[in-house]
N, C-alpha and C positions, 0 to 999 in steps of 0.2 A: 679845416675843423673849427667848429664853434668854440670859442673860449669857455663857453659853458658846458660843453660836452653834449652827448646825446642821452637825454633822459628817457624819452620814448621814441620808438622808431617810426611810428605813425604811418605804416604801409597798409594797403588794403587787405581785408580778409584775415585778420589776426585770429589764430585758433587758441592761443594761450599766452597770458602774460604773467611770467613768474616774477621772482624778486629782482632778477637781473636780466633774464632772457625773454625776448619776444619771439614767439614761434609762429610760423606761417606754413600752411600746407601747400606744397607744390603739386603733388599728385598722390596716388594711392601708396606709393612706396617712399617718397621723399619729402623732407621738411627743410625749410630755411629757418635757421636759428640765429637771430640777431642779438649780439651780446651788447647791451646798452652800457652807459656809464653809471647806471644806478649802483648804489652800494647799500647792503644791509648789515645791520649789526644787532645781535640779540633778536634776530627774526623780525626786525622793524626796518623798513626801507627808509634811508635818509631822504631828506627833501632836496638835497643838493647832488648833482652829478659830479663825478670825478673825471675830467677830460682825459681821454686816451686809455682809461681803464679797460674798456671793452676790447680794444685792440690788443692790449697786453694779454688778456685772458684768451682771446682767440689764437694768438700766436703760440702761447704756452700750451694750450690744449692740443693744437696741431702737432707740436713738437712731441708731446708725451703720447698722443694717440699712435703716432708713427713708431716711437721708440718701444711701445709695449705690445705691438701687434703680435710679436712672437709668444706672448703669454696668453693674450686673449683677443678674439676679434672685437671690433668697435663699430660705432655708427658713423664714423667720420668719413666723408668723401672728399671734401676740399673746402678751402676758403673761397668765397665769391671773388676775391681779389686775384686768385690764380686764374690765368686766361682760359685754361682747359676746363676748369670747373664752371667758370662764368659762361663759356660756350655751351656747356651742357644744359644750363638753365635759361639760356637767352631767349628761348621761345615762350617762356612763362611770362604773363603780363607783368608780374612783380619785378622782373629784371629791369624794366624801363625806370622804375623808381629807385634803383640802387645806385647812388652816386659813389664816388671813390671812398668817402668816409665810411659809408655803410658797408661797402664791399669788404673792407679791411677787417670788419668785426662780424661778418655774416658767414656761418658755417652751413654748408649743404650736408645734411645727414640723412641716414636711412631711418625710417620709422621703426620703432621698436615697441614691444609690449613691456611696459615698465614694471619692475618689481618695487613695490611701494615701501621701501625702507631705505634709510641712508646707511651705507656701509662704511663705518669709521674704523681706521686702524691707528693705534697709538704706539709710538716707539718710546715716548718720553712722557713723564708725568707733569702735566701742566694744565693750565686753564680750568675747565669744569671738572676734569678728572682729578686735579690736585685739590680743588675745593671739596669734592666728595670724599676723597681719601682721608684728608685731614680730620673730617667729621666722623667717619664710619669705618675707616680702613678697607673700604670697598671702591671699586671703579665699575660703573655700570651695574651695580649691585652684585659684582663678582668679588669675592673676598681676596685681598692681596696680603698675603702673610709677611712679606718682606718689609723692613723698615726702609722707606724711601725718603729722599729729600727732594725738594722742588726741582723740577727740570732734569731729574736723574733718568737715565735710560732704564726702561724696564728689563728685567732678566730675559723676557722674550716678548716680541711684539704682540700686542693684544687687539682683539676684535671687539669693538664696542658699538654695535648698531643702534640706531634710533628710529623713532617714527618719522615719517615724511609728512609734516603738517602743511596743508595749503594755506591755512591761517593760523596765527599763533605760533607757539613754540614746539619744536621737535622734542619728543620725550625719550629718554634713554630706555633701552630694551634689554632685559636679561636674556641669556641664551634660550631659556625655556619659553619666554614670551615671544621671541623672534621665531622659534620653531613652530609655535602655535599659529603665528601669523602667516608664515610662508612654507611650512613643512620642513621636516628634518633634513631631507635629502637636499633641498635647494639651500637651506641654512648652511650646510656643510660645504656645498659648492661655492657659494659667495664668500664665505669665510676664507676658504682655501685661496681662492683667486685674489681677494683683497689683500691678504697678507703677502702673497707672492708679488703682486704689482708694487705694493709698498716697499718690500724688501729690495726689489730691483731699483726703484726710484730713489730710495734712501741711500744706497751705495752709490749710485750715479751722482746724486746731489752732493754727497760728501766728497767725492772726487773733484768737485768744482768749488769746494770751500763753503758749502751750505749744508745745514742739517735740516732734514725733513722730519719735524717733530711728530706731526700727525696729519692725517688727511682723510677726506671722505670721498667715496665712490658711489655711483649709481649704475645699476646693471638692468638689463632688459633682455628680452629674447628677439632676435632677428633671424627669420627662417628657422626657428626652433633651436637656435644656438644661443647660449649664454653670451652676452656681449657687454662691453663697457660703453656706457652712454653719457650724455649730458656734457660735463667738462672733466678735465683730468689734470690733477696736480697743479692747480693754479694757486696764486696768493689768496683767492676768495675761498677756496675749498681746502686749503692746507695751511700749516703753520711752518714757516721757514725761519731759521736762525743762521746768523753768520757763525761758522765754525771758530773763527777768531775770537768771538765774544762769548763762546760757551764755556760756562763754569757752573756746575751743578750747585744747587743751594739757592739760586734765583733764576727766574726766566729771562733768557737774553733778550736783547733788543729784537723786535719782530720785523720781518720783511714780508708783511702780509697785512690783512686788515685788523690784526691785533692792535696795531698802532692806534687805529680809530677807536676800537673797543676800550683801550686804556684811557683815552681822552674821555669817552663817554662815562666810564666808571667814576671819573673824578667830578662829573656834573651831578646836579641834583635832579635825577631823572629816574622814573619808575619802570623803564624799559617797555613803555607802551606808547603808541602813537599819541600825539606828535612827537618826533624826536627833537633834541635841541638843534639849534642852527649851527652848522659846522663853520668855524672861522677859517679864513683863507690859509693860514699857516698850517692847519691840520689837514686841509684839503691838499696843499702842495706837498707836505711831508708824505701823505698817504700814497700819492701817485709816484713820488720819488722812490719809495720803498718798493712799490710794484715793479717799476722799471728796472731798479737795481736787481731785483730777484730774477726777472726775465733775462737780463743780460748776463748775470753771473752764472745761472744754471744752464741756459741754453746757448749763450754766446750770440743770440740774435740781438741786433740793434734796431730800435724802432725807426 
């Protein structure tokens, strides 16, 4: 593994380059999703890769896709580092370019018709939800009548979707705005499934000493069935806290990319490209948090 990590996967015939994932078409049914070591914060991709980060996200997604299959089907077939999965794609030209480092971070997935919203579930009031609440007593434009303190658990888990911006910032969506975008029936389905998956993962994480404060999911249709896609319950898409450090009234130390966000908030930066250059200690601490999170929640050692 390069000490600099993998910033771009640079394989032939890329079909989509997201903030973190590079996606390649294998055939009409299958994609190869390479999880790079890029990291974004405030919807801006940092200039520096975080070595091993892609591997952590791949392992964590694999873990959760398998754990939540009883709740909802998903697009995950296997990691390219799994011999059976690699055998399945070995006839595709791209397989020749997949060295060991790339295989560990490459997911073979089924193609899906994506639903273009981010499905966010919040169990605790923190981050942008706390900022909004302190100003307007609302979260995602929904009135919250209770008097809450920072990092307090919501009386019930709430669904706070947002737009999915290819460029720029995702914007919060009220229930009515979301229904207008995707229809009431689909809104009810994704809301129900998002809260069900979150509730399961929250209980599981708690049993391992971690609090899953909030997370975001993406859904799509595979063979006309609503399915979980993209990534699942990683430190990139979720906020994890150590249960030992949890004390409502302040946000606990993060085991996710909030560590990087906190550093960025202390810089003189307008949250637009170019981002500040990340110092080595912030980079090292960020990956340390990601690895701790993976090992604590899943028991998987890198």
